[in-house]
N, C-alpha and C positions, 0 to 999 in steps of 0.2 A: 504493500500500500504506500503510494507516494503522498506525502503530506504537503499541502500547497497553501501558501498565503497569497491572496489577491490584493493588489494595490492599484487603486484608480480613484480619481476624485469625483467620478460620476457613479452614484449608487445603482442606477438602473443597469449600467454596464457591469458592475460587480455582481449584481443579482443574476444577470444573464450568464456570466462566466460560471458562477456557482451552479446554476441550473444545468449547463452543458457538462461540466466536469462531474456533477453528481450522477450522471448516467453511466459513468465508467466504473467498473468494479475495482480497479486498481488505483483510483485517484480519490483524494478526500481534501476538501477545502477546510482547513482548521482555523483560519482567521482571515480578516480582511482589514484594510486601512484606507483612509481617504486622502492622505497626504504623506509626504516623505518623512516628516518627523514622527507621526503616529506609526508609520511603517517600521521605522527603526526600532521602536519599543516593542511592537508586535513580533517582529522577527527575532529579536533577542529573547523574547519570552518563549516562543514556540520552536525555534530552530528548525524550520521546515526543510523538506528535501528540495522543494522548488519555490521560487519567488516569481510570480507573474506581476509585472509592474508596467505602468505607463511612464513615458519619458517626461512629459510635461505635467507637473503637479505643483500644487501650492506649497509654499514654505521651503521645501527641499525637493529639487527636481530628481528625476530618476538617475541621472549620471552621478550627481553628488551623493545620492543614497548609496549607490553601488560602491563608490570610493570609501564611504564611511564603513560599510559592511566589510570591505576588504581590509581596512585598517584594524577592524575588530577580529579579523581572522575567521569570520563566519563563512562556512563552506557550502551554503545552500547554492544550488544551481539556479542561475538567473535567466529568465526569459522576458524580453521586452515585448509588449503589445502596444503598438503605436499607430497613430493616424498618419504619421509622417514617414516617408521612405527616402529621405535625403542621405547621400553617401557619408557626409560628415558625422551624422548621428550614429550611423551603423559603425563607422570606423572608431569613434570614441567609445562606444559600448564594447566593441571587441577588445580594444586596448585595455579595458577594465576587467576583462574576463567574462563578459556576458556571452553565453553560448547560443541563445535563441533569439530570433527577431521575427516577429509576426505582425502583419498589418491588421488593424481593427476591421478592415474590410475582408479579411481572409475568412476561409471556411473552417468548419469544425475539424476537418481532417488535418489542415495545416497546423492548427493550434495543438492538437494531440500529438502530432509528429514532433513539433518543437519541444513539448514537455518531455516526451519519452526519450528523445535524442539527448536533451540536456541531462536527464537523469543518468544516462550512460556516459556522460562526459564528452558527448559528441556535438559539434556545432550544427545548427539548423537555421537557415535563412529562408524566409518566404521566397518561393520561386520567382515571383514577380520582381522582388528586390534584387535577387541574384542575377536575373536577366538584365536588369538595368545596369548593374555593376559590371557585368561581362561586356555589355555594349560600351561602357565607359573604358573598359580595358583596351579596346581597339583604338581608342582615341589617345591613349597615354603611351605612345611609342617610347618616349624617353625612359619612363619608369620600367616598361617592359624590357628595354635594352639593358637597364641596370640590373634587373633581376636575372637576366641571362648571363651576367658576369659572375654570378655566384656559383660555387662548387655544389655538387649534389648534396653534400652534407650541410653546407650553409643554407641551402634552400629548405631542407627538411627542418633545420633548427628554426628558420624564419617562420615556417608554417606553424610549428607548435607554439612559438612565441605569440603568433597572431591568434591562437586559440586561447590565450590567457595563461599558459603554463609558465612557471618560474624556471630559472636555470636548473634548480635541483630536480624539478619534475621532468624537464627535457632530458637531463642526464640519465635519469632512471628509465625513461621510455626508450631512449636510444642506446642504452647500455654504454654510456661514456662517463668520464669523471666530470664533476662540476667545473673543474679548472679548464678542461678541454672545451666544454660548452662556452665558458666565458671567453676563451681565446677566439673561438669561431665567431661569437657574437661581435667581438671587437673588430675582427677582420671584415665581417659582413657590413657593419656600420660604415667603415671606411669606404668600401666599394660602392655602397648606396649613397654615400656623401650625405649622411644624416647624423643627427646628434645622439639619439637614444633609441631604445627598444620600442618605446611607444610610437615614435614616428615610423619605425620599421613595420610595426603591426598595422598602422594606418595605411601605409603604402601597399602592404600585402592585401588588405581588404579592398582598397580602392582599385587595385589592378585586377582583382578577381582571383588571385592566387589562393587566398585564404578560404575561398568558398569551395575549393576542390574537395570531393569526397576521398576516402582512403584509397580506392582503386585508381582514381584519376591521379592522385598524388604519386602513387607508386609508379604509374606509367610515365609521369613527368620526370621522376628521378631516374628511371631506367633510361629514358631518352638522353638525359643529361650525362649519365655515365658512359653511354655509347658514343657520345659526341666528344667526350673529354680526351 
């Protein structure tokens, strides 16, 4: 049973989500909140598996809420449910470790897919948003060229950083030492000509690289190795 907290400043929307999620045997809404400050208190009390939240809320917005939860080391999986589909919001959320992004105009199937993917530690982006970002990818030749300069290992590290993993978590996933990951990150940032890992994650999301599924990622890495 996945325990869920719903955060949105519109009660009718919260009621709708509670109704939809209540039809699923493996999902349970344990609490809800109408703004970011109330949400912080509710999440600390219930420590849910999943937090469904709106980006634009009174007092504390969704991005600031996620930053505060990260500072508190709360490990609930985060899924944004937003009326907006701009790239900057998606990139900022990804940089903070948010795994799911669903539009308020999405259907029930997209919402459930985002929740269940996030519960497994896997990213999910609404297909309409992913399509928009992939179109943007074709317009960002310079960024694409920069990503092409990375080694296969650097690309894989960039991918996992863009999913919100820390250096220690990347090291564990890739069976490397943390020091090795740090060295690769340093080299990667120099090649991309950017200052920090947050900017690297934003670039990965804006270019479409971070939206790749596991199979597509492996194919990209295989191609990179064959070209090296």
